[in-house]
VOMARRO-742432 format. One record per residue (C-alpha): residue in three letters; x, y, z. Coordinates in steps of 0.001 Angstrom, whole numbers. Layout:
<pts>
[ALA [X Y Z]],
...
</pts>
This chain:
<pts>
[MET [-35846 -206265 18786]],
[ALA [-36853 -205172 15185]],
[GLU [-39747 -202480 15373]],
[GLY [-43121 -203312 14435]],
[ASN [-42520 -207331 14759]],
[ALA [-45672 -208122 16674]],
[ALA [-44885 -211717 16833]],
[ARG [-41673 -211070 18298]],
[GLU [-42839 -208434 20846]],
[LYS [-45627 -210667 21747]],
[SER [-43427 -213721 22534]],
[ARG [-41039 -211655 24140]],
[ALA [-43853 -210230 26544]],
[PHE [-45472 -213573 27057]],
[ALA [-41623 -215236 28085]],
[LEU [-41474 -212179 30687]],
[ARG [-44736 -213250 32393]],
[VAL [-43800 -216709 32394]],
[VAL [-40459 -215901 33946]],
[ASN [-42416 -213975 36968]],
[SER [-44770 -217040 37186]],
[TYR [-42025 -219151 37134]],
[ARG [-39942 -217123 40213]],
[PHE [-43381 -216984 41980]],
[LEU [-43974 -220872 41688]],
[GLN [-40550 -221504 43070]],
[GLY [-40255 -218967 45760]],
[GLU [-43878 -218516 46926]],
[ARG [-45371 -221839 46506]],
[LYS [-42261 -223975 46416]],
[GLU [-43325 -225916 43131]],
[TYR [-40502 -227155 41195]],
[VAL [-41550 -229362 38952]],
[LEU [-44583 -227614 36926]],
[SER [-42352 -224329 37279]],
[LYS [-39609 -225634 35438]],
[GLN [-41593 -227288 32689]],
[LEU [-43346 -223955 32354]],
[LEU [-40066 -222013 31998]],
[ARG [-39123 -224153 29296]],
[SER [-42421 -224395 27378]],
[GLY [-43345 -220945 28025]],
[THR [-39739 -219388 26588]],
[ALA [-39439 -222022 23848]],
[ILE [-42086 -220184 21702]],
[GLY [-39824 -217299 21525]],
[ALA [-37268 -219148 20480]],
[MET [-39265 -220599 17561]],
[VAL [-40889 -217452 16176]],
[ARG [-36778 -216111 15953]],
[GLU [-36069 -218991 14304]],
[ALA [-38745 -218507 11663]],
[GLU [-37666 -214822 11016]],
[TYR [-34532 -216666 9574]],
[ALA [-36240 -219497 7461]],
[GLU [-34785 -219927 4144]],
[SER [-38136 -219618 2217]],
[ARG [-41660 -218150 2772]],
[ALA [-43258 -222246 3087]],
[ASP [-40428 -222869 5765]],
[PHE [-41229 -219452 7277]],
[VAL [-45311 -220399 7828]],
[HIS [-44293 -223756 8852]],
[LYS [-41799 -222708 11830]],
[LEU [-44504 -220230 12841]],
[HIS [-47252 -222912 12830]],
[ILE [-44776 -224851 15039]],
[ALA [-44866 -222042 17451]],
[LEU [-48384 -221687 17354]],
[LYS [-49095 -225524 18649]],
[GLY [-46456 -224594 21353]],
[SER [-48586 -221602 22447]],
[GLN [-51890 -223562 22927]],
</pts>
């Protein structure tokens, strides 16, 4: 992981919290549908941030981060 990349670090920390929530919902609450959707959407943000790191241009970078922002709201 690149040092000093706040977006990447925060999206990773968020994904870890989502995975822990997923495990809780699956194990303790026996909630399967909601927990799977939470896992998919919560971990997708990190994938979008990582994709933005390899953008072809500054405009592409901004566009991809904007999509990641939409996913986190």
